[in-house]
N, C-alpha and C positions, 0 to 999 in steps of 0.2 A: 505495501498499499503504499500511496505517497506518504512520506513524511515530512513536518516541517522544520525547515533547518532552524534549529534554537541554539547548536552549535557553532564554534568557527570553523571557517572554512582554512585551512592553511595551505601556502603553496605548495610543502611539501605532500599534501594529499593530492592535489592537483600531478606534482607529476608522477605519482604513483599511479595514478587513472592514466594519463598520457602512456607511460609505459606498459601498459595494460595489453594495448593493442600488439605485444609483440609473442604474444603465445604461439606455441609453436605444435603443430599436429603432422597426423600422417593421412595420405591419402584422399585429400578433399575435393574428390570428385566432384565439383560444382554440377548438380542437378539442371536440366532445361526448366523452365518455368512450367508448372504445370496446363496439361492442356483445357482443364476448367477455368480457366483465369477468370477472374469477375472483370469484366469493362471500365467499371470508377465513374469518373465525369467524361462526359460527352465533351469530344475536341471542338472546338470553335475553327470554323473556317471564314476566312478572310478574302473577300474579293478586290482583286489590283484590277481598275482602270488601265488602258493603254497609254494615256493619259498621265499616268504615276511614275511612269519611267523617262530616262532624258531621253532625248530624241536630237536629230539633227536639223536644230532649230534655224543655222544659219542660211542652211538652202531654200527656206522659207520666208513668208513678211514677216519684219517686226520692226518694232519699234524703239528709241534708244533716250537712255538717262545718263547723262553724263555729270557727273558729279564731280563741283571744284571749290573744296573750301566751303564756304556759307552759302552757296549758291548752285544751281544746276541747270546745264542746259538742255533741251526736248525735245525730240523729235517725232512728231506722229501725233494723230487725232488719240484722243481719249486722255490726254495730258494735260495737268496745268502746273503752273508754278505759282507758288505764293512767299517770297523769303526763302527760307530754307527748307520749303513742303512742297515736296513732289505727290500729286494727287492724281492717282489711275482712277476714271472712270468708266472706261470699257474695255471688255475682255480682247484678248490679244496677248502676244509675246513680247516682254520690253528686256532690253538686253540693260543692266544696271553697271556699269563702269566708276572708277575713280571714289572721292573721298569726300564726306560730307563731314563736318567737322560739328555740328550741331545743328541736324536738322530730322526729317521723317520722311518716308515712302508710304504714302497712304494709299491703300487699295478701297475706290468708294464706288462699287457699281451695283446697279439697282438688278438685284436679281430675278426680281418678275418680268422685267422686259428683255433681260440678258441674261441668258442662261448657260454662256461658254463660258469656259476656263479661262483664270488670269495665270498666266507665265510670267514669274520673274527670274531672270537669268544674273545671276551674280556674275560675271567676269570682274573678279579684281575690283570689288565694292567694300567701301569700307565706311559704316554709316553710325555716326555716333548721335545720341540725344540727350540731353539733358534732362528734358521738360514731358518727355512723351516717348512710346515705343519707337526704337527706330523703322521696326518695318510694322506697319499697325493694319489689317486687313480688315476694314469696318465693315464694309459687307461686299461679297459675289457668292456667286452659287460654289465655285469652289476655286483655290488655287493653290500652284505648285511653283514651291522654289527649286531651280535651277542651279547644282554649283556646276559651274563649267568645268569639266576636266582639267585640272593641273592648276587650280588658281588658289589663291588665299582669298575668303574673304571675310570680314567681322561684321558684327551687329553690339554694339556698345549701347546700353538705357543704363543713364545716370541714377544716381539715389534721389536726386530732387524730380522724378516722374510725377506729375499731374493726372489724377483720375475724376472721370465724372462719377454721378451718384451712385451708378453701379460697379464700381471700383474698375471702370475699364480704360485703359489697357494697362494690366498688370503684368506684361512680360516684357522683356527684350522683342522678343517677335512673338507679336497677338495678335488671333486669328480668330472671327466669328464665324468663320465659314470652314469649311472641309479643309485643310491644308495636306500635301504631302510635300516634303523635300526628298530630292533623288539629283544623281548627279555624281560624280568621282572627284569633285573639289572639295575643298574642307572651310568648313565656315565655323569660326569661333564665335560665341555667344557670350556677352557678361550681362548680367540681371543684378545690378546693384539694389536695385529697387525693391525685386519681388523673384517672379518666377523667370527663367532664362525663355523658353519656346514653352506657350501657351495655346490650343486651339480648343475653343468653345464647342465645338462639333469633332468632328473625329481627326485623327491626325495619324499618319501615316510617312514612316521613312522606309526608301528603296534602295536607297546607297547612299554614298559621302561619307566624308570624315566630317564629327559635328564634337565639339570642343565647348561645353555650357560649365560656367562660371556663374551660381545662381545663389543670392542670399536667401531663398526661400526654395521652392521646387525647381527639379533641373528641368524636365519636360514632362510637360501635361496635355493630354488628350483628355478633355469630359467625357464624349461620348465612346470612345476607344481610344488604344493606344498600339498601332499596329508597326512592329519593324518587319521588314521583310531582308534587309543585309545593311550594313554599314559598319562603320568604326565612330563607338560613341563612348567618347569621357565626358566625365561629370563631376563635379563638387559642388553639392548642393548643403545651404543651410539645414533645410529640410528633408525632402523625398527627392531621391534622384531621378525617376520613372513611376507616372501615376496616372490613372484613368479615375474620374472623381465623380462620375454619373450614378447617385442616388433614389433618382426617380423612376426612370425609364425600364422596362423590361428588358433584360438581354444586354444592356448596355452597361460601363462602366468597369471595358475589359482591356486588360493586356495582354497582346499576342505577339511573341517573340519568335520569328521562324530563323535567323540566321543571325549575325553579324559577331561584331567585338562589342564587348562592354565594360568597361571599367570605372566603376561607381564608387564614390565615397558619399556619403549620405549623414547629415546629421540626426535624421530619423532614419525611416524605412530607404533601402536602396531601391527596390520594386514593389508598387503599392497598386492592386486592383479593386474598386471596391466590389465587385463582382464576382470576375475569373481571373487568375492570371495563368497563360497557358506559356510554356517554352518548349519547340519544337525541336532547338539546334541552336549553336552558339557558343561563345567563349566568355564566361563571366567572372570579372573579379570584383567582388563584392565587399563595401565596409560601410556597415553601419551603426550608427548610436559612438564615434568612437573604435568602433571594433572590437572584438572579445577581450575584455578587462581585466583576464588573467586569472578569475575565480569565477564561480558560481555565484549569480546575485540574485536568484532566486528564494523566494521564502515559502514557497504553496506553487499551485495554479495560478497564470496569472492567465485568464480567462477574461480581455480586457473587450468592451465593448468598441466595433469599428467604428463608429462615429465619433468615439473621443479619442484621445491618447492614453496611454496607460499611466498607471503611478511610475515616476521617473525613479529608479531605484539609485541610492549612492551607497555604493562599497567601500570599505576599507580594508586595510590587510587583518582585521579580525572580525569583521562583523556587519550585518547589512540593516541598512536602516531603509525606508521610505519617504518620501517628499510627497507633497500635495499638489505638484506638479505632472502634467499628464505629456508624457513624449511616449511615442512609439517606436522603438529603435530595433526593427527586426531585417532580416536579409530578406525575405520575399513575405510578403501578406496579403491575403485575400478575405473578402469579406463572406465567398460564397463555397469558391474552389480553387485550388492550385493543381494544374495538370502539368506534367513534366514528362515529355517524350522523349528528349534527348539533350546532349549539351554537353559544355564542360563547364561545372559549377562550383566556384571557389568562395565562401562566403566569411567574413570574420563579423560577427552581429553582437552587439552588448548584449539585447534579449535573444527570443529564439532566430533561426537562422529561416527555420521556413517555417511559416504559420498561417493557419486557416481558420477563419469563425466556423466554418463546416467542414469540406471533405479536402484530403489530399489524394491524389494519383501520381505514382512514381512507376511510370513505362521504361523508363530508359534514361542514361545520363551516365556523366561520373562527377558525383557530388562530394567536395572538402568542405567540412564544416569546423568551425569553431564559432561556440555559442556560449555565453554566458549565461543563458538560460536552456531550453530544451533545443536540442537540435533540429526536430522534426515535428511540429506539435499542431493534431487536426482537433478541433472542437466536437468533431462528429467522428468519420471514418477515414482511418488511415488505411491505403491500399499501396502494396508496393509486386509488382507484377515481373520488374527489370531493373537492372541499373548497377551502379556498383557505389555506394555512399561509404563516405567514412568518415564519422564525426569523432575527429581528435579530442574535442574536450564540450561538454555538456552538464547542465544539471540533471534531466535526463533526457536521454538521446531519443527515443522514438515513443510517443506518446497519442495515445487518443480514446474515443467511447469504444471503440471496436479497431484493432489491428489485424491485418491481412498479410502475408507473406507467401507470395507465391514462386517468388525468382527473384534472383538477384544477388550481391556480394555485398554484405553489412559488414562493417568493424566499427564499433563504437564502443568510447569512454564515456562516463556519465560519476557524477559526485553522488549521484542519487541512484533512482531505477536506470537499468538500460532499457528495456520495453515497457513501458506502462500502459496496462487498461484501465482507464479511470472510474468505470462505470460497472456498480455491479450486475447489472444485466450483460455489459459487453463479454466479448472473445477474444481473444487472442489465438490467432489462425496460421499455421505454418505447414504449408504443401510442398516447397520445394525452396530451391537456393541456398545460400551462407550464410549464417547468423553469427559473427564472434563479439560477444559482451566482455567488457572489465566495466563492472558496476561495483560501487563503493557503497550504493543502498543494494535496492534487489535486483539480482539480474533480470529476471522476464516474471515481471509481474502483473497479476491480471486479478482488479476486485472481481469481476464474474469466473469466468473456468479459461482453460486453455485446450484447444485440438490439435495437435500435431498427425500430419498423415505423410511426411516428407520432408525433405531437406536437411540440413546440417545445421546444428545449434551448440555452440561452444559458447561456456560461460565462465567467465574468472570473477568469481562473485566477492561478497564482502567476509571480511577478515572479523569482524565484530557479529559478535551475535545476536544482535538486534535484527537483524535483516537477513535472508536469505539468497542464495544463486538462483532459487525458482519459489515463486511467493504466488499463491491462487485460493480464492475463496470458495469457488464450487466445485468444480473437476478438473482435472488432467488428463484426458484422454489421449491415450500412445499406438497409434495403428501404422506407423513406418517413420520412415526418416531416421538421423545421427543426433543424441544427444547426451552431452557430457557436461556437468556442470558442477564446479569445483567450488568449496567455498568454506564461510563457519558451520557447525554442527547445531549451532542453537533454536534455528529456524529451517535444518534443511527438509525439504520436499521431492517428492519424487513423481512421478507420472501415479493416479489413482486409479486407472481404469486403463488396461492394459489389454490388446490384442497383440502386442508385441513384448515380450517380455523386457524388466526394466530392472535394475539394482540400485538400492540406495548404501552407500558404504560409510560406517562411521571408523574413525581412525582412533587410536589408543593416545595417540600424541600430534603435536602439531607438526605436518610436514612442510618445509622447506620449498619456498617458491622453487621453481626450476627442478623438482623433484617429478619427475616421469610417473604418470599414473599408464599403468599397459597392463590389461588383461588378456589372457590367450587362452586356447581352447585346448582341450585333453593333446594335440597334435603339437602342441604350442607354437600354432598361428597367432597372430597377432589380431584379436576382434575389437579392440578399444586402445588406444595409444593420444595421450595427450600430456602435455609439458604447462602447467599453471605458471602464470610469472607472479604469484603472489601466495603467501603462505595459506594451506586449508586444512581443514580437518573432517573434509565429509564430501564425498562426490557423488551425484546420482549421475547415471548413465543407461543408455538403450540405444538398443543397434539392431537392424534386421539380421545380424549374423548369430543373433543371440537366439536358443533353442532350449524350453523347458525341458530337464530330464537330461541335459550334457552337463558337462564337468568341466566347471572352469579355473584357473589361477589367477590371482591380483598381483600383483606384483607394485612395490613402492622403488621406484628407481632401479636397482637389479636384485634388489629386496626381496625375496616370496616371501608373501605376508599369510594368506590364506588362499585355499582351496574350496571352491561351492559347488554343490550338483544344483542345479536351478530345477525348485519344485511348484513353483507358481510362478505366476507372469510380474509379481513384484516380491523382490527378495530384499529381504534386510540383514546387512552382514555386518561385521565387526573381524575384527583381526583375531578373535577368537570361535569365529564361525558364522552361520546362519543364525538369525535370533529374530524378534519379533516386533513387531511396530510398538513404537514408545507410546507410552500411556499420555492421555490426556493431549493430546496430537490430533491434528486436521489428517484433511486427505492426504497420504503419499507422507504422512511425518509431519515434524514440523511442529515444534512446542507452541500452544496458542496461551494467549492470557490470561490469568483468573485459577489457575492452578499453582501446585507447587513446583512444577517444571521437571522433566524428565532429564536423567542424563545417559550418555551413550552404552549401549550393552557392554561394555567393560566398567562399568561403574566409575569411571573418573569424568567430571566437567570441564569441557575445554576451559581456557582462559579466557578472560575478555567477560565486559559488561553485557547485562541482559536486560535492557530497557523494555518496559511495555510496547507491545507492536500495536500500532495505530492503524 
């Protein structure tokens, strides 16, 4: 069960957790995902039109805007200049060159009478404004910014920006129409007043190098933010990439199909009010200052999406909470997060991946460092495939239900490794490989556990107040390989077995690095695992175990005990087969409220045994 961190978390503890992912094991033949994979979150399909891509505009008709300090020269219909402000009032292609020291390009087209696209070709354009948005798309059916190949362009919005009663324009590039950015040129955007780039409708990026420095959010598409390709670098005081529509059904999505992203954000790196979907791409995300070097969580931070969660201020010895509300997560969504691929490296002050509803992971390479949970779903967490490495976390994977059908997971946590936090919830494992190093419970379910396949290896807690396996309902074991070492005070094993399991209690503490080996009567290794932490118990189950067969357990090279399996669950000590401890839950594990039982040899392992919560 999830414990409140009422004790100090030292840097030594964190170092131990990090090292824990170095456990060694033999024959880890990673299973393919189950053929009955749950589909999870439905993918979002983004439609891109032909004018969302760069085209050879020079071979067609176009108009020109030449910027020269505090003035501009224009050529073509639909253009007007007043002081240092250029206004575009008709659709068409507009080439923009030169430097404007303090002025704006305003697009103001009546979309009721002119429904064609406005193309702004930035061909070595540098636009600066202290009082408004350098590029302000006030009215149009659709606008496209083309970054001419091989050019460098800038848009700098100063801190003296003046907004109307609606708070507009609130970004250096601000659009009230659908906006697309494309072309292989470079655009550097500075938003010293508020955001870098904002569209009040759909915002699409199909190409280009974007460098955005913003006081508030980096890039915002209210209705949707979609990226097909590009090289995007963001340094934002608040969120990096964001979609904000709270009212319209099916909107408020962030869909990233490819590209390179380097995002440093004071708050969330990527946030979608509805859904965040990543199909491919390379991501380097830092949110809220990044991983703080220790766990900052004191429990389940189930924060409402509309507001910002309470900011946690951590010292080297304790955790306190302030009244400020700031969300500092890597990926965050109000409804769902769907990851189909990509290479994601996230360092976050809070959860690295957080959904107020569901998360589905179908692929990708994820490397996470989190001051709170690695991956947290308020509802269902589904993992079908992918490679997930959680170097640091409070709890590594958490959800109301957790289903693992495939993939490869390696996770370190100061508290639980896998945590199903609902008494009606189920931890389901049908395939894949899971390696956990937990200082709390290893595989923890407030409800039940069902394992039909895959491989699970747990380096559990050394203290007796937690267990390598912890469940309140039942643990049904019908397939796969399970090896869970750790303390013995709360040790549990599968409770309902169609595949044999063993729960072994040791007379004395076994030192970290001491290999656990179980051999059959012919001397063949059935189970082999080398924990990286001290342990006094181990639960194990394997398809190779057969009721009625003889097995020998070794600690390192020392033969400890020989056993003939006579039941689907065998309790074992160094003296031989024993019985289930009294006052214990399903599959063993001492429960609160009783005197507490000792291992079969009569010796109580050292260490505190606080009441289980």
